[in-house]
N, C-alpha and C positions, 0 to 999 in steps of 0.2 A: 690449602692443606688437604692431603688425601683423606678419604673416609677412614682408613685404618688408624691414622694418627689422631683424628678427632675422637674416635671411640676410645683409643688408649688414654688420651688426656681426660676424657669424661670419667673413666673408671680408675684413674690413678696409675696408668701404666707408664712404662719407659719407652721412649722413642729412640731407636738407633739410627744408623745411617741407611735406611731404606731396606735393610734385610729383615728377616723374620723377627719381630719384637717379642718381648715377654709381656704377657697380659697380667694385670693385677688380680689379686684373689677376689676382689669385689665383683668383677664381671662373672667369674665362674660361679660364685655363690648366688648371685642374683639369677643367673640362668638356671641353676639347679633348683632354686626356690620356685621358679615358675613351673618347672617340670614336675615338682612334687605336688602341685595343686591338683585337686580332683578334676577340675575343668580348666586346664591351662590353655593359653592362646599360643599356637605355634608362631603366629606373626610376631608376637612379643619376644619370643626367644630368638627369632631370626633378626629382629631389630637390634638385639643386644650384641650378637656376634657378627652382624653384617659389616662388610668392609675389612675384616681381619683375615689375613691369609694364613691362618694356623689350622692345619688339618687335625692336630692333636686335640685342640679345644672342641672342634666340631664332633670328634669321635667320642670325647668324654660326655658331651651333652646328649649325643644320640644313644650312648650306652645307658646313661641314666634314665632316659625316657623309654627305652625298650626297642625291640626290633621293629615294631609297628610304626614307630614315629621316625626312625632313622631314615627310612626311604622317603617319607614325605618331607623331611627336613632338608635332605640333600637336593631335592628337586627345585630348580630355580623358579618354576611356575607358581609355587606356593606363596612367594613373596609378593605383597601388594606393591604396585608401581607408585601409588600415592599413599604415603603413610598418613595415619589419622592423627590430627592434633588433639582432638577430643573425639569421643565416640560419634560416628556418622559424619564427621567433618574432616575432609581430606586436606593434606598440605598443599596439593596441587589442584588447580582449577580444571574444568573440563577441557578447555583448549590446551592447557599445558600437558595433560595426559594424552590428548590427541596427538600433539607434536612429539611427545616422548615415545609413544608407541609407533610412530611413523605411519599412521593410518592414511596420511595424505598421499603416500606413495602408491597405494593400491586403489585410488579412486578411479571409477570408470568414466570415460569421456566418450561421448557420442561423436563419431566422425561421419560427417556427411560426404556423400560422393561429390567429388569436384565436378563442377559444370564444364562441359566441353566448350573451349574457347574457339570461336570461329577463326578460320585461316586468314592471315593478313593479306595474302596475295592469291589471286586466281589466275590460272593459266588460260589464255584465250588465243585463238588462231587469228592471225593477221594476214590479209591478202597482200599480194605483191611479191615479185621474185626476189627483190633485194631487202625485204623486211624481216627475213629470218623465219617466217611462217608462224612462230609462236611468240607470245610476249606475256610477262607477268604483270598483272594489273592489280593495284591495291583495292581491297574490298571497301575500305572507308576512305572517302576522299578527304584530302588535307584541307583545312580551312583556308579560305582565300585571304582573310585578314586575321591578324593575331595581335594581342595587346603588347605594347612595348615593355610593360612591367608585369611581373607576376601578380595575378589577382587571386586571393585566397577564396576558394569555393566554399559556400556554406555547407555545413554538415547536414546530410539528409536524415530526417527524422522518420523512424518507422512506427511512431506512436500514432494511434488513431483515437480520437476522443469518442468516448461512449456516453450515452445519456445516463444521468444519475438515477439510481434506483429510488423508488418511492418509499418514503418513511412508513413504518408500520402503523403509526398513529393517524395517517391521512388515508381516508377511504372516501369513495363517492358519497356526497352528502354531508361531509364534515364541515363544520363552521370554522373558518380560519380567521386569524387577526393579521392584517397586513402591517409590516414594520417599516417599510420604506416605500418611496415613490409618492406619486401625487395623492393617493388615497390611503396614506399611512394612518393607522388607528382605526380603520374601518373593518367591520366584520363582513366576510363574504362566504359564499357557499362553493365548495370544491365540486367540480363536475367530472373531470377526467385529466389524465396526464398525456401530454402530446409527445410526439416522436423525439423532439429535441430535449425532453426531460422537464420542460416547464409545465406548470400547472394551469389548467383552464378554470377560471373562477368567474362568478357573477354575483352581483349585490344581493338580490336582484336590483336592477336599475330603478324600478318604480319604488322600491323600499328605501334604499340609502344612496342612490345615485351612482353606484359602481357598475359600469357596463361589463360586457364580456372582455376579459383581459387575460394576458399571460403573466404569471408571476413565478419567480424563483422560490423553490421551497426552503431555501436558506433564509429567506426574509419573511417567513410566516410563523405564527404560533398556532399549533393544532389544539383546539379545545375538545372537551369531552361531549359537546353538544353535536348531535347528528340529526340529519333530516332524511326521511325515507324517500329516496329517489328511484325506487324500483320501476315506477311508471314513466320516468323521464328519459328520453332518448335524445342525445345530441347528434346533430347531423354530421356525417363524415366530412363534409366540406369545411367544417370549422377545424382547421389544422394550422400549422405554422405558416403556410403560404397564405392563409386567409388574413393574417395580420401584417403581411409584408406591405411596405409603402410603395406607391407607384413611382417608378423611376423616370417617367416622362416629365419633361420640363417644358412649360409653355414658352413659345418664342416671344422674346421681349426686346425691343430695340433700346439702344442707349438714349435716344431722344425722349422716349416715354418715361424712362427712369429719371431723367433730368427734370422734367416738368412735374413729377409727382411730389417733389420737395420733401422727401423723407417720410411720406405717409405710410402707415402700416399696410402690409400686404393684405389684400382682400381674402377673407376667410372662405375656404372651400366648403360647399354644402356637404353634409354627411350623406353617404350613399343610402338610398332608400332600401336597397337589398339587405344591407347590414342592420338597418333599423327594424326590418321585418324579422330577421333572424333573432334579434335581441328580444322582441316581443314574444316570439314563438317559444324560446327557451324559458323566459321569465314566467310565462303563463303556467307552465307545468310546475315550476319551482314554487311559485306563490300559492298554488293549490295545495302543495305539500306543506307549506309553512302555516297555512290557515288551520291545519288540523291540530296544531299545538298552540295553546293559549299563551299570549304575551311573547311569542317567538319573533313576531314582526317588530315589536318595540325593542327587543334585544338586539336584532340585526341593525336597527336604525341608530342605536346609541353607539357613540364612538368610544374607543378604549384608550386609557392612559394611566400613568402611574402618579399617585399622590406622594406627598412628602413622607419619607420613611418606608415606602414600599419598594420591594426588590423583586424582579421577575422570577428569580430562581427559588423564591420562597412562596410563590403563589401557585395555586392549583387551578388550572383552566378547564 
C-alpha cells in the first residue's frame, strides 16, 4: 500500500483510484495543533503530511505556521530518514540508514598499480642460412611431466604467526603457578620472555626441583608475589635454540635391537654445560629469595584446589 493511502486510512480519509484524494479533517486539525504549540516539532508536522500529494494541505499548514516555517517545511532535507519510535530511538538501524542513503556507492577503494607481467616469448637470433635468422623462444619452459588428473593446489596463506604479547601481570621476578605439564601445581619464578613468546622460568631447582624450562603463559597463574631480580642477569645463550633436542640419532643395527629383548633405552647423561648454567642462574635467584622470610617454603609448597574452592573466586 502506498504511503499516501496509509496516511489517509490512519486519519480517516477516503482513498480514490490513485488520483488526488481528500484528506480527513483530523489530519488538518492535528497538524494545526502542532503548529500552534510554542515549541512545535517540524518533523512531527512532516510525519503527519508525509506521503500525501496535496499541495493545498501543505500550503494551509505553511500559512498557519508563518513564512519563516514554510521554507523549512518545503525543503526535503529537514525530514529525518529514520523516524523515531520513541525519543532517541530510530525506526531504522545504522546499517539500514547506511543502505537507504546509498553511502556504499561513494566508498573509496585503493587501487594498486598492476605489476608488469613478463613477456611469454623472447626473440633470439638463430644461426644458419635456412633457419630464418630469428626465433621466438618461451621464457618459461614447459614441464616435462604433468599429472594425468587435475590436482587442486593448496591455497597460499599470507598470515605470519607473531609471538604473543606478555600479560601485564607477569614481570621479571613474578611467582607463577604452573597448571599443566610435568610440574603442574609447582610455583616457579619468571625470568624473561623468549622470542617465540614462551616464558623462561626456574624453580629454582634446588628449592622445588623445577629446572630452567619454557612454559606457555596460557597455562600459568600470575600471583601477586614478586622477587627483586634487579641483580640477576640471564645469559643470552639461554634462548629457544638452547632447549632444542639434538636431531642426531646413533647408528644401531637390527641385530643389537633383537638381542636387547625389549630392554628400556639407556638414559643419556645430562649435559654438564646445562647443569652449570642452571647453578649459575639459581645462585642469584636463591640469594634474592633469602631476603624474604618463608619465601623458600612458599615456593617449595605445591598448589591445589580443595573441595568447594574455585579459582575465579581466589586472589593469588
